[in-house]
N, C-alpha and C positions, 0 to 999 in steps of 0.2 A: 891905350890901346891904339896901335897902329889900325890905322884906316887903307883900305884902297886905292891908290890909282887909278886912273882912268884908262891907263894898257890894263895894267893887273884886274879889273874888271872884264874890260874885250874876253882877254882872253879865260877870266872862267867861264864867262856863256859857250865860247865854242866852242869847250872842252864839255860841257853839261849837252854839247845835239844829237852826240855819237849812244849818249843815255836816252835822251828822247824820243830820237829814235825807231833805238831797238824798245822800248814800250805805247813804241803807238803801232810797235807790229805786232806787239803778242795779245793787245786789247781788240786788233781787225780781226787778229786772229781767235782768240776765246768769244765777239758779239756773234762770228758768221758762224763757228759751232752751235751758237746756241738759233741762230737762223737753223740752219739745217737742220734743230729737231724742230723748234717748231713745225717746222714746214712736213716730216712725216708724219708729224702729230696730228696736225688740221686735216692731210689724209688720208691718216687714221689707216693708219701703216707703222709701222717700225727699221728705221734704219741699224744695222749688226752694228751698223759699223760707228753710226752715230751715239748709240746706244749701252753701246757692251755687250750684247744678246747675244747667238743664234739664235734667229727662227723659233724653233723648237723650241726654247727656255722664257721667249716672251709669254707664248700662248700656257705656258703650264700655272695649275696651281701651286700653292706649298701644301705635304702635307701637316699635323698636326701631327708634334716631334711625338714616340710611341704609337701613337694612332692604328686602330691595322685598317686598309684599304683592302678593298673583296678585286680587286684584280683579277682575269683571265687567265688559263694555261696557253691560247693563241690551234694552231692546228701542228704544232713544227711535231717529232717524240722528244721524247720524254726521255732523261740520262740516268736509269734506277730500275727499282720497283715503285711500278703503279701507286703501291698501298702504302707506301709509306709513312710516315706519323708526320712526315716536315718534307714542305713543300717549294725549292727558289725556285722562282721567279724570276731571271735574268734580262734586264733589257740592254742593249748590244750594241755594238757600230762595229762591223769586224774589219775597220780601217782607223780605229779608234785604238794610237797606240797604249792606252790608260785599261782599256779593256784586253790587249795580251796579257798586260804589267799581271794581271788576271788571273788566264788563259798559263800561262807561266808558274806562277809563284801563287798561288791558290787552289785554284782548280785538282792541281794533281791531290794533293794534298786531301781534300772536302771531298776528291775520289776513294782515295783510302781509307778516311777513317768514315765517310760514312751516307755513303753513293754506290760505293760493293758491298756494305754492310746491309741494307736494304735499309737503313734512316729514313736514307731521306732520295728524295728527285728531284732534280735541275733538270726545266725548262724554259729556256732558247725563244726568245721576243726578240723582233730585229725593232732596227729607231738607231736609224742611220741618221748622222748631224749634217748638215746641211755640207761645211764647213771642211769637209768630205768630197771631191772630187770621186769618188771611186764606191762610196757608201753602200750606195742603195745599187745598187749593177751589181755587189756582192753577193748584194742580203737578198738577190734577187735569186742569181746564182746557185747559193745556198735552197734555193724555193726551190729550183730546180732538175739541184741533185735530191731530194727531198724525193719529189715526183715517181724516183728510180728508190726510191729507201736510200740514199748516200744523202744523207744532210752530214751526221756532222761526221761523215771522211769529209765532209766538203770544208768544211767550217774547223776545222779544225787543219786543215794543207792552209787555208789563208792564212789564219793566222799566223802558221808555220812559218810560212812564206813573208810575213808581214818588213823581216829584216829584212833583207831583199829586194826590199819596193816598191810602186804601187805598179804592181800585176794588172795586168791590159784580157782582155773579155778572150782574145786569143788562149795566153795561158789558159786564164778558165777554163775549157776546152779540151785545153790540154791535159788539164788533170782530171779532169772529169772523165775523158779516158779510158787513164791510167786506176778510174775507180769500178773500170768495166761496167762505165752505163751507156747502152743505145743509144749513138754518136749524136744521131739526125735528132730524133728525138731535143737532148737536151738540147742541141744546138738552134732547132728553128725554139724552144721556148725562151732561153737569154734574149735573142734577136729579136724576136715579137713581145719584150717585158710581159710574160703572162704573167708574173705573180708581183705586177707594178701595186696595186690594188691590195694585193696580200700583204701586203711591205708595208702599206702605207696602212693600214689597221691599225698593225700593232703598233703603229706610232700612234699613230691618234688615240689610240687603247695605253699610251699610256702617256702622251702628256695629259688625259685624266686623270690616270691615278698616283700625280704629282711628280714626271718624271721627268727632269732640267739638266741628267744630263748625262756619260755614260761611264760607266755600267754602273744598273744598280740592282739594287737585287731586294724583289718585297721574299724574307721568310715570313711564310705563312702570314700572311699580308703584313709582318713588318720591314718600314724600308728602313737599309740599308747603302746608301750611294757612295761611290766609287771603287777606286780599287782596292782598299785596306786589307791590314796583313791577316792574314790565318788567322790570328787567334778574334780578331773585332769579330769578324763569322761566324766565328768554334762557339765565343759566345753567345750567338742570339739562337745560333744552332744547336747549345742546349738549353739554352730557358722555351723552346718551342718544346724538346724535346720535354721536359720535365713535365707543360700543358697538359 
């Protein structure tokens, strides 16, 4: 077996130096991340970036699969027959793209097959996520529109305009004027954040029920999570109708 001469040994050691530097950098990064997580835990808080969750997700319990949850309907107007056998409580974020997917895809079919036929009523509840900078404001604007009987108009308009980018407060005020609301009343409502506590209550109720993301649906108390296809919701609705 051939042996390395001193010059070859020197070159080998020199070539390994970049590898050692890279390994040391990776090790330093991992140690830094670990120390950051420990620091947040010691303070009794959770860093979303460190732990990979939103603030809402960190506090929410995990429901037992198939277990029914007693979740309230809140104060917003329902869509459908109040005496319908099946109640869908939707926790949603008006800036959430997955909530818009439900709005665009599954909701029209649910409305046609079940809501318009009196079998299902839909209740909307606010669950604005901290990762969406205007979600809280959108929720409050919808509450202000509800004050003048125009909740669903604002709900539909915000989702419908989501594809055009992030709407401003001025946009919300302009849309409200188009619904025929009393402009001064609506503007004062949104500017003073009149319904911030009401939105916060919905959020708190959702977390207590186990909501960890949007959209989340409780179909007669049974949790279904995500912008699932109509067929998934249809199956749960049909099961609830048979009970």
